[in-house]
C-alpha positions in Angstrom: -13.4 -8.6 8.1 -12.4 -9.2 11.7 -12.4 -12.6 13.3 -12.6 -12.7 17.1 -10.0 -15.5 17.6 -7.4 -16.8 15.3 -6.6 -20.5 15.2 -3.1 -19.9 16.6 -4.5 -17.9 19.6 -2.9 -14.5 18.7 -6.1 -12.5 18.9 -7.7 -10.4 16.2 -7.0 -11.2 12.6 -7.7 -8.7 9.8 -8.5 -10.2 6.5 -8.4 -7.9 3.5 -11.0 -8.8 0.9 -9.4 -6.9 -1.9 -7.5 -3.7 -2.6 -9.8 -1.1 -4.1 -10.1 2.7 -4.2 -11.6 3.0 -0.8 -8.8 0.9 0.8 -6.2 3.0 -1.1 -7.7 6.3 0.2 -6.8 5.2 3.8 -3.1 4.9 2.8 -2.8 8.3 1.0 0.1 10.4 2.3 1.6 7.4 4.1 4.7 5.3 3.4 3.9 1.8 2.3 5.2 -1.3 0.7 2.9 -2.2 -2.3 2.5 -5.9 -2.8 1.5 -6.6 -6.4 -0.6 -9.6 -7.6 2.4 -10.9 -9.6 4.3 -11.4 -6.4 6.6 -8.4 -6.7 6.9 -5.7 -4.1 7.4 -1.9 -4.5 9.3 -0.9 -1.4 8.9 2.3 0.6 6.8 4.6 -1.5 4.5 7.4 -0.4 1.0 7.2 -1.9 0.3 10.6 -3.4 -3.1 10.3 -5.1 -5.6 8.1 -6.9 -6.2 9.0 -10.6 -9.1 7.8 -12.7 -9.0 7.4 -16.5 -12.5 8.3 -17.5 -12.1 6.9 -21.0 -10.9 3.4 -20.1 -12.5 3.3 -16.6 -9.3 2.4 -14.9 -7.8 3.7 -11.7 -4.1 4.3 -11.0 -2.0 5.0 -7.9 0.6 7.8 -8.1 3.5 6.9 -5.8 6.5 9.0 -4.9 9.6 6.9 -3.9 11.6 8.2 -1.0 14.9 8.1 -2.9 14.3 10.5 -5.7 11.6 12.8 -6.9 10.2 10.7 -9.7 6.6 9.5 -9.6 5.4 6.0 -10.3 2.0 5.2 -11.7 0.7 1.7 -10.8 -2.7 0.3 -12.0 -4.9 -0.1 -9.0 -6.1 -3.6 -10.1 -2.5 -4.9 -10.1 -2.1 -4.2 -6.3 -2.9 -7.1 -4.0 -2.4 -5.3 -0.7 -0.4 -2.6 1.0 1.8 -2.7 4.1 2.1 0.5 6.1 5.6 1.4 7.3 6.7 3.2 10.4 9.2 5.7 9.1 10.4 6.6 12.6 11.8 3.0 13.0 13.5 3.2 9.6 15.1 6.6 10.4 16.5 5.5 13.8 17.8 2.1 12.6 19.8 3.8 9.8 21.8 6.0 12.3 23.8 3.2 13.8 
């Protein structure tokens, strides 16, 4: 949902109604910080794919951390929102 003017005068505000499979598809292949509903954050992971468990009717996100080759599986319903990262900024800031 886009609001034309925010109360603080900074322009457009994007309000995310909820994190679902359609929203997750837009982040596939990108580096993100996953903010979970319990308040924790999974930092700098690449969203690999969305898996569905047909028996339990649950969806999961497969995430690949940038540090090692292990794969994380996070239930989709436990993700509050995702923050996209700009990897170019991370790479250039680490070379100082």
